N, C-alpha and C positions, 0 to 999 in steps of 0.2 A: 612533622607530616608523614603519615603512612603511606607505604607503597599499596595501590590499588589495582595493579595491572592483573592480578590473578582472580578478580572477581568476576565469576561467569557471566554476570549480567552486563559486562562492559562499563561499569560505573568508574574504574579507573581511568579508562581512554576518556569517558565523558568528562570527568574532573580535569584531566589534563587539557582537553580541549576549552573548557571554560576558562580555566587559568591563563591559557595562551591566548585566547581571544580577549580576555580582559586587559592583558598587556598591550596587545595590539591596538585596542580602543583607545588605550591611554596615549600611546604614542600618536594617534591620529588626532585625539583631542587636543593635544599639545602644538598640533600644527607641523609635526616632525616627518609625515609620511605623504609622499606624492602618489597618486592613483596606482603607478607602476609598483611602487614599493608595498602598497597594500595587497595587490594582487599577488606580489611575490610571498607575502606572508600566507595568504589563503591557499597557496599550493604546498604548504608544509604539512607534515602528518604527525601532530602530537599523539603519542601513543600512551604514555602513562606518566605517573610521577614516581620517580625511584625512591629507594630508602633514603637518600640524601636530601630529599625535597626537591630535586630538580625536575623540571618538565623535559622529557625525553622525546626526540624527534627523530622518527625514522626516515632513512634514506634507501632507494633502492639498490644503490652501489656504492663502492668506497669512493668513486670518482664524483658522485652527486654528493656525498658527504663532505669531501674535501671543497667542494665549490662553495659550501654555505659555512662551513666551521670557520670562525673567526672573522666572518662576513661583517662589516659595520653596522649593519641593519640588526643582525642577531646579537651584536655586542650590547647596542643600545637597549634592545628588548630585555636582555638578560639583566642589565643593570637596573631597568625599571621594575620588573618582577620582583627583584630583591628590595628594592625602595618601598613598593607597594606591601611587602611582606607577605605575598601571596605564594612566592616560590623562592628556592635558593639559586636560580639561574636555569641555564639550559644545558642539555647533555645531548650530543648527536650519537646514533649508532646506526649500522647497516641493518636492514630488515632481514630477517632469517627467511631463507627461501622456502616458499610454501611447496608442500608435498603435491604429488599428482593424484592423490585419492581425491575422486569426484565428490561434490557435496552430495549428501544422502538426500533423496526425495522425501518430502513430507508425507505422512501417511494420512493425515487428515488436515483439510483446509477448513476455514471458518469464514462467515459472513454475517454481520448483523442482521437480525430477523427483519427489521424494518426495511432493510434494503433487498430482502428476498422478495417483498411483497409490493415494494414501491421503487421504480428503477430509474436509471439514468437515460438519456437520450441515446437511440441507437445509431442515428447519423448527426452530422452537424446541423444545429438549428439557428436560425437568426435571433438577434436580441441577446439578453442577459439574464432572462427570467424563463423557467420552465416548469412545468406541474405534472404529476402522475396522480391518478385517483384510484383507490381501491375500496369501494363501499362507502363507508364513512370517513375514511382516512385518506388525507391529500398530503403528498410531499411536494414542496416547491423549491427549486434551486435557484439561487441568485449569485450571480459572478460577475467580476468586472468585465467591461466591454473588451478589454486587453487583458488576458487572452482569450476570454470568452467561457462558455460552458464546456464542461468535459463531455465526451460522448464516445461510442463505439467500445471495442472489446479491452482496449488497454486501461482505462480508468476503473473497468469491472475487475479486471485481474489485479490490479493494484490495490484496490479495496480489499479483496481476498486476502492477498498476502500481508498486508498491513494488519488487518484484524487477526491473521493468525499469528504474526511475530508478537503483536500487544499481549495475546492469550498466553503465548509461550513464555515471555520474559516477565509478565505481571506488572509492567511499568508503563507510565505514559510516555517516558522518553527512552528510546531505544535506537539501535541500528539495524538496518535491513541489508544484508550482505556485505561482503569485504570490499566491495567497490559499488559505484553506481551500475556498472554492467553486470555485477554479480546480482544485484537486485532485478535487473531486467532479464537475466537468464533465469531466475526463479519463474518469471512469468512466461518463459519460453520465447523471449525476443532476443534476436541475434544482434550482436553488436555491429550494425551497419550505419554508416554516417550518411552525410549528404543531406540536402534539405528534405527529401522525401524518404530517407532511410528508415527503417523500423525503429531503431533506437532514438532517432530524432523525434519521431511522431510520438513514440511511448513517453518520452521526456516531457514533451509539450503537453500530453494529456495528464500526466502526473502533476504538472504546474498548475493546470487548469483545475484538477481535482482539489488541490490543497488550498486553492484560493475561492473555493465555493462554499457558500452557506447553505445548509439544509434547514428548511423550515416545514416542521411537522404539525398537522392539525387534524384533530378528532372531532368531527362534528357531533357525534353522539354525546360526547361529554363536554363539548365547547371548551377543549383544552388543546394546548399545543405547546411547542418548545422550539427554540432556534439551537441549531447544532453546527458547531464549526468542527471540520474534520481534524485540523491540524493547527495548533497555536504557533509552532515554528518548524521549519524543515530546511535542511541544508546537506549539500552534498560535499562530502570532504574527500579530496583525492587520495585514493588508496585505503580509505576507512569506510567508505560506502555512504549510505544514505541515513542521516540522522533525523529523526521526527519526534516532535512532542505532539502527542494527539491532544485535541480539545478535551476538557474534563467531561463534558457530556457525552461526547462521543466514546470516549474510553469507558464510561459508565454503561453504555450500550451494548459495547462489545463484551464486557465482563458479565452482563446480566442477562443477556439474550443473544446468542450467536448460533447460526445453523451450521452443522458439520457437513463438509462436503467431500465427495472423493475425488482426489487429484487425478486419478485416471480419466474420469469422466470430464473433469475439467479441462484437461488436456486435449480430449477428443473434441470438445465443443468451442475451443478457444478462438475460432475463426469467426464465430456468429454470436453478435451480442444479444439476440433474441434467444438463442439456444442456451446460452449461459443463464439468461434471466428465467427462462421456462424451467430449467433444471433446479435452479435454487428455490423457485417457488414451489415446485412440486415436492421437493425435500421438505421444505416448511410446512406444507399443507398435509401431507401423509403423517408427519409426526404427531398430529394431534387429531387426525381424522378419526371418527367412531364408526362411521357407516358411509357406504357409497353416496356420491353426491354428483350432481351435473351442473357445471358453471356455465351459464349461457355465453355464447360468442361475444355478445355486445358488451358484457362484463370484462371478458379477457381483452378485447379490443381496446377498451378504455384504459385498462390496467398496463398492456403491454404494447399495444400498437397506435398509439397517437400519432405516430410519425407516418403512418400509411395513409394513402390518398382514398382507398376504397377498402370496405370490409372484406370483399372477396381476396383481394391481395394479401391482407393480414392472415386470413384463414389458410391460404395456401403455404404462405411462409411459416405459420405456426405448426401445420401438419408435418412440414418437412422437419423442423426443429424437433418436434415431437418423436418422429421415426429415429432420428439421431439419437435421442436420449434413450429410446427403448433399445437400440442396439447396444449401448454402453451400460445401462442400468438393467440388467437381468432381474425379472419379477416385478417390475413397476406395473401396477394395476391402473392403467388409464387408456381410455378410448374416445377418439372424435366421433361424435354423433352429428345428426342433423342440427339439432337445436343447442348443442353446446359439447363440453368435454366431460366425459365421465370419469372420476377418479374414484378409486377403491382404496380401503386401507391396506398397506403392504409393508413389507420389511424396509427400513431405510436404506439409502444408497451406500452409506458407510459401511452398513452390515454386509452389504453384498461385497464389498471390498475385503472385509476381513475373511470372508467364506472363501473368496478367491485365493486370498494368501495362505489360508489353511490347506486349500486342495492342492497347492504347489509344495506343501510339506516344509 
């Protein structure tokens, strides 16, 4: 068995966790694990498979290592892994202290184009089904009643960062961040706990998102498809969020994604409507050949199904548009009486590159 820990894609860690979980599942199937024992195993951190074929478990300190090395549960698991022929046992080590260098910010973010024109609910909606319409295209969301449909800024930010990570690593299964909180930090969410804390709400929305099925229908072609965002997802303490994207969603990500400016995303991250409008404008100007006016009614159907009155939507949209124009220098759009005027212009990511070059 070859050591895989130096694989930049994280495949070595993924293989170590797969083998570790297979052994834990074996113990559980034999009736050898109580619920507390199972939870104990889930707090462990499989990191790699070493040159001797052992699953390496990392621990935050020497004291933490001493507490589990030789533990009866670990001995039973190591024996089972050997009997299964999937590993030569377990090896424990203290994790190397991470440096203080901050995680570099991504220069470009991405979102599947279908979700740039058909969006999630802005606020909590009753029931477990929701639809958006854009011309002949319709996107329906279906989720279990518990936890319910995703809504607000957090699932939008999660979609952006999951899409970006999938494009960067080129695989369906990957890790996001060194920890669950690291992933939240990528989205600009502070690690605040409690029932109403930001990280608690973000985790809830991520769970809702991963449990939602997207159904896309194009009336003009009488064609459609059902799309599952994630086949599997799990948070490993100390290792981050591991996600296996659904095959169709991964295909969409790779075939058609819209590049977004992280500076603009950060500036708009408190408003779901602003995030939606920015992604949609980026998508539209990329293919626009001449100026066009989109009627307010069409925009309301596409973006504002949550608003009780058309006037409320227009006021909110104008406010979002102003925020976008302050961040996206050169965007050619103007609200008119009958609708929104959009002209061809340079993409927002180009404006980011221009700003970077100007700084030298």
